[in-house]
ZAMARGU-4260 file (C-alpha; in steps of 0.2 Angstrom, whole numbers, plus 5000, padded with zeros to 4 digits):
<rodrens>
0) 4905/5107/4909 | 4903/5096/4894 | 4908/5078/4893 | 4921/5083/4880 | 4930/5094/4893
5) 4930/5079/4904 | 4938/5067/4892 | 4951/5081/4887 | 4955/5081/4906 | 4957/5063/4906
10) 4970/5064/4892 | 4979/5077/4902 | 4979/5066/4917 | 4987/5052/4907 | 5001/5064/4901
15) 5003/5071/4919 | 5005/5053/4925 | 5019/5050/4912 | 5029/5065/4918 | 5026/5061/4936
20) 5033/5043/4933 | 5050/5050/4928 | 5052/5056/4946 | 5044/5040/4953 | 5057/5030/4944
25) 5071/5040/4952 | 5063/5037/4969 | 5063/5019/4966 | 5081/5019/4961 | 5088/5030/4975
30) 5077/5029/4990 | 5083/5012/4996 | 5101/5019/4996 | 5099/5027/5013 | 5091/5020/5029
35) 5084/5036/5037 | 5071/5047/5029 | 5079/5064/5026 | 5095/5057/5019 | 5085/5046/5008
40) 5076/5060/5000 | 5092/5070/4999 | 5099/5056/4989 | 5084/5057/4977 | 5087/5075/4973
45) 5106/5074/4972 | 5115/5075/4956 | 5129/5062/4952 | 5145/5068/4945 | 5148/5066/4927
50) 5160/5052/4925 | 5164/5043/4908 | 5153/5045/4892 | 5136/5053/4893 | 5124/5055/4878
55) 5122/5073/4872 | 5108/5083/4879 | 5093/5084/4868 | 5077/5093/4872 | 5066/5078/4869
60) 5076/5068/4883 | 5065/5076/4896 | 5049/5068/4888 | 5042/5052/4895 | 5041/5036/4885
65) 5051/5042/4869 | 5064/5053/4879 | 5066/5039/4892 | 5069/5026/4879 | 5083/5036/4870
70) 5093/5038/4886 | 5092/5020/4893 | 5108/5017/4901 | 5113/5034/4909 | 5104/5050/4911
75) 5113/5065/4904 | 5105/5076/4917 | 5106/5067/4934 | 5119/5054/4930 | 5106/5041/4936
80) 5106/5024/4927 | 5091/5022/4917 | 5084/5005/4916 | 5074/4998/4901 | 5059/4994/4912
85) 5056/5013/4916 | 5047/5016/4899 | 5034/5003/4904 | 5033/5010/4922 | 5029/5027/4914
90) 5015/5020/4904 | 5008/5010/4919 | 5008/5026/4930 | 4999/5036/4917 | 4986/5022/4916
95) 4985/5022/4935 | 4982/5041/4936 | 4968/5040/4924 | 4960/5025/4933 | 4961/5035/4949
100) 4953/5050/4941 | 4939/5040/4933 | 4935/5031/4949 | 4935/5046/4961 | 4928/5058/4948
105) 4917/5048/4937 | 4908/5055/4922 | 4891/5055/4930 | 4896/5068/4943 | 4905/5079/4931
110) 4898/5096/4928 | 4890/5100/4944 | 4890/5097/4963 | 4891/5078/4966 | 4878/5070/4977
115) 4886/5062/4992 | 4879/5045/4988 | 4887/5045/4971 | 4905/5046/4978 | 4902/5031/4990
120) 4898/5042/5005 | 4880/5039/5010 | 4883/5045/5027 | 4891/5062/5021 | 4875/5072/5020
125) 4870/5068/5038 | 4887/5070/5045 | 4892/5087/5037 | 4875/5093/5033 | 4879/5093/5014
130) 4865/5091/5001 | 4880/5090/4989 | 4899/5089/4989 | 4908/5104/4983 | 4920/5103/4968
135) 4935/5109/4979 | 4931/5094/4991 | 4931/5082/4975 | 4947/5088/4968 | 4956/5088/4985
140) 4950/5070/4988 | 4956/5065/4971 | 4974/5072/4975 | 4974/5065/4992 | 4971/5047/4986
145) 4982/5050/4971 | 4996/5053/4983 | 4992/5036/4991 | 4992/5027/4974 | 5009/5035/4969
150) 5017/5030/4986 | 5011/5012/4983 | 5018/5012/4966 | 5035/5017/4972 | 5034/5004/4987
155) 5029/4990/4976 | 5043/4991/4964 | 5056/4994/4977 | 5049/4978/4986 | 5050/4969/4969
160) 5068/4973/4967 | 5075/4972/4985 | 5061/4964/4996 | 5061/4979/5007 | 5049/4994/5010
165) 5060/5008/5015 | 5055/5021/5028 | 5058/5035/5015 | 5041/5030/5008 | 5030/5024/5022
170) 5035/5038/5035 | 5031/5053/5023 | 5016/5043/5018 | 5009/5043/5036 | 5012/5061/5038
175) 5002/5065/5022 | 4988/5053/5028 | 4986/5062/5044 | 4988/5080/5038 | 4976/5076/5023
180) 4963/5070/5034 | 4965/5085/5046 | 4964/5098/5032 | 4951/5089/5021 | 4939/5086/5035
185) 4933/5069/5028 | 4943/5062/5014 | 4941/5045/5023 | 4930/5031/5015 | 4920/5028/5030
190) 4917/5037/5047 | 4925/5031/5063 | 4911/5021/5070 | 4894/5016/5063 | 4883/5004/5072
195) 4865/4997/5070 | 4856/5001/5086 | 4843/4987/5083 | 4857/4974/5080 | 4866/4980/5096
200) 4850/4979/5106 | 4848/4961/5100 | 4866/4957/5104 | 4864/4963/5122 | 4849/4952/5124
205) 4859/4937/5119 | 4874/4942/5128 | 4870/4951/5144 | 4888/4955/5148 | 4887/4968/5134
210) 4874/4978/5143 | 4887/4992/5147 | 4888/4996/5128 | 4878/5011/5124 | 4864/5010/5111
215) 4866/5025/5101 | 4861/5032/5084 | 4871/5026/5069 | 4884/5040/5071 | 4891/5046/5088
220) 4884/5063/5092 | 4901/5071/5094 | 4907/5069/5076 | 4894/5081/5071 | 4903/5095/5080
225) 4921/5090/5079 | 4925/5087/5061 | 4944/5089/5062 | 4946/5078/5077 | 4934/5065/5069
230) 4945/5065/5053 | 4961/5063/5064 | 4953/5049/5074 | 4948/5040/5058 | 4966/5041/5052
235) 4973/5036/5069 | 4961/5021/5070 | 4966/5016/5052 | 4984/5017/5057 | 4983/5007/5072
240) 4971/4993/5065 | 4981/4992/5048 | 4998/4990/5057 | 4991/4980/5072 | 4982/4967/5062
245) 4998/4963/5052 | 5009/4964/5068 | 4997/4951/5076 | 4999/4939/5062 | 5018/4942/5062
250) 5018/4938/5081 | 5007/4923/5080 | 5016/4916/5065 | 5033/4918/5074 | 5026/4909/5089
255) 5019/4894/5080 | 5030/4893/5065 | 5046/4898/5073 | 5051/4909/5059 | 5046/4927/5053
260) 5028/4925/5045 | 5028/4943/5038 | 5041/4957/5036 | 5040/4972/5047 | 5040/4982/5031
265) 5022/4975/5028 | 5017/4981/5045 | 5022/4999/5042 | 5015/4998/5024 | 4998/4993/5031
270) 4999/5007/5044 | 5002/5020/5031 | 4987/5013/5020 | 4976/5013/5036 | 4980/5032/5039
275) 4973/5036/5022 | 4957/5025/5021 | 4952/5021/5039 | 4951/5005/5049 | 4936/4997/5040
280) 4943/4998/5022 | 4960/4992/5028 | 4953/4977/5036 | 4945/4973/5019 | 4962/4976/5011
285) 4970/4963/5023 | 4958/4949/5018 | 4958/4954/5000 | 4977/4953/4998 | 4978/4934/4999
290) 4965/4933/4985 | 4976/4945/4975 | 4991/4934/4978 | 4982/4918/4972 | 4976/4927/4956
295) 4994/4933/4953 | 5003/4917/4957 | 4990/4907/4946 | 4993/4919/4932 | 5012/4918/4934
300) 5012/4899/4935 | 5002/4898/4919 | 5013/4910/4910 | 5028/4901/4916 | 5021/4884/4911
305) 5017/4891/4893 | 5034/4899/4892 | 5026/4915/4887 | 5036/4925/4900 | 5049/4923/4913
310) 5044/4927/4931 | 5053/4924/4948 | 5047/4909/4957 | 5043/4920/4972 | 5036/4938/4975
315) 5036/4949/4990 | 5019/4951/4999 | 5019/4970/4999 | 5014/4972/4981 | 4998/4961/4985
320) 4994/4973/4999 | 4996/4988/4987 | 4985/4979/4973 | 4971/4975/4986 | 4972/4993/4991
325) 4969/4999/4973 | 4955/4987/4971 | 4946/4993/4987 | 4949/5012/4983 | 4943/5010/4965
330) 4927/4999/4969 | 4922/5007/4986 | 4908/5015/4978 | 4900/4998/4976 | 4908/4987/4989
335) 4907/5000/5003 | 4888/4999/5006 | 4889/4980/5005 | 4904/4976/5016 | 4898/4991/5027
340) 4885/4980/5035 | 4898/4969/5043 | 4904/4984/5053 | 4887/4989/5060 | 4888/4975/5073
345) 4895/4986/5087 | 4903/4977/5101 | 4902/4960/5092 | 4916/4966/5080 | 4928/4966/5095
350) 4923/4948/5099 | 4925/4942/5081 | 4942/4950/5080 | 4948/4940/5095 | 4940/4924/5089
355) 4949/4926/5072 | 4966/4928/5080 | 4963/4912/5090 | 4957/4903/5074 | 4972/4908/5065
360) 4983/4901/5079 | 4974/4885/5079 | 4975/4883/5060 | 4994/4886/5060 | 4996/4873/5074
365) 4986/4861/5063 | 4997/4864/5049 | 5013/4861/5060 | 5005/4845/5066 | 5001/4839/5048
370) 5019/4843/5043 | 5026/4833/5057 | 5015/4818/5053 | 5021/4818/5034 | 5039/4820/5039
375) 5043/4838/5036 | 5054/4846/5049 | 5050/4862/5058 | 5060/4877/5053 | 5071/4884/5067
380) 5079/4901/5064 | 5098/4902/5069 | 5099/4915/5083 | 5116/4920/5076 | 5109/4922/5058
385) 5101/4936/5049 | 5090/4948/5060 | 5077/4961/5055 | 5083/4976/5046 | 5100/4968/5043
390) 5095/4967/5025 | 5094/4986/5023 | 5111/4988/5032 | 5119/4975/5021 | 5112/4984/5005
395) 5119/5001/5011 | 5136/4994/5015 | 5138/4983/4999 | 5129/4993/4986 | 5134/5011/4988
400) 5130/5017/4970 | 5118/5006/4961 | 5119/5019/4946 | 5137/5013/4943 | 5133/4995/4943
405) 5144/4990/4957 | 5133/4976/4961 | 5122/4966/4949 | 5104/4966/4955 | 5100/4951/4945
410) 5112/4941/4956 | 5110/4950/4973 | 5103/4936/4985 | 5092/4948/4995 | 5077/4937/4994
415) 5085/4923/5005 | 5090/4937/5017 | 5072/4943/5018 | 5066/4925/5022 | 5079/4923/5036
420) 5089/4910/5026 | 5106/4918/5026 | 5115/4905/5036 | 5108/4891/5026 | 5114/4898/5010
425) 5131/4905/5016 | 5131/4920/5005 | 5139/4932/5018 | 5155/4925/5026 | 5158/4929/5044
430) 5171/4942/5048
</rodrens>
């Protein structure tokens, strides 16, 4: 196929992203209204009764951008309150779909079978016996990771609004991650385990305690004959490492800082991301997220200083994890071979993981000591105060119908609740 066809398809992807964003905006507005997964999705597809004045139905109301802009306030179809920002989110999602398509199906592989090395999978030929990748695999891989991008899109803006990541997003995302790997037989970015036999041999000479570790070829032999189980193992390893690494930081932070270091929603979000991309890329996401946070915070600080735009003083951490995932997914073709060398170390990786956790604990202890030396008191959370998941329950009890504006989100103090500062601010009187 010609390049003209490719760019026509890119334009079609942009339009599809605009229409898809109409549904995603509905998910952002309604998924947090229910705690459990199935009721949350029933809420998404429910239709509010028509009460009060509605704008008349017009054919162009179903169109993105223009149609959405004309019904800001109240949808004549579903009764859902339409926020003015939804027009911008539709445009953003259209660009995200195009970026995902161009990154996963770049112009150089259009028109014929794609070489395995082109799509960032230099091991694919030896693993599956492919000299090239079939078009069906390329399109399936694109749709699989597009689902991840759209799930992160919804989770990000719910987290912006309410400082929560509901199970209605992450639990279905995990199911898609596992099923996609099983059906796709290799949508992951990197196989379960690759090691350099020469490096492992050198390591065993330096550390005789590691003599039990097998010196094998780069890929374990069993993955050549069990593609489905290998794909599921990659997804499971990503799930455990993604959620486990954040959970470890959460536990260490709570022990040292005497407060919640990271929300449990971030644990589940990283587990979902890991089920899609595998354990090696999800580790890179974890270390890249703080850099994304620094860039975003520096940009916001500059814009606030210049009075160009108004931004909140604090932002949740989930969007940084999502942004780091998009960066890793879009650039894996280039960074995968470079960072992949780190994961060739075999048993040394396990030792490095333990040392890093110890190093994190030491750094947090040093921060606490410095704070005490300069007179900053430690934070002690009141046991009678706000607990994990209470924020969601409070929102369910006090904000039954956000479409009818029974509570103004601009003044809802959920940020303090998510930080465990409920008692300090006394915004919920005891019953």
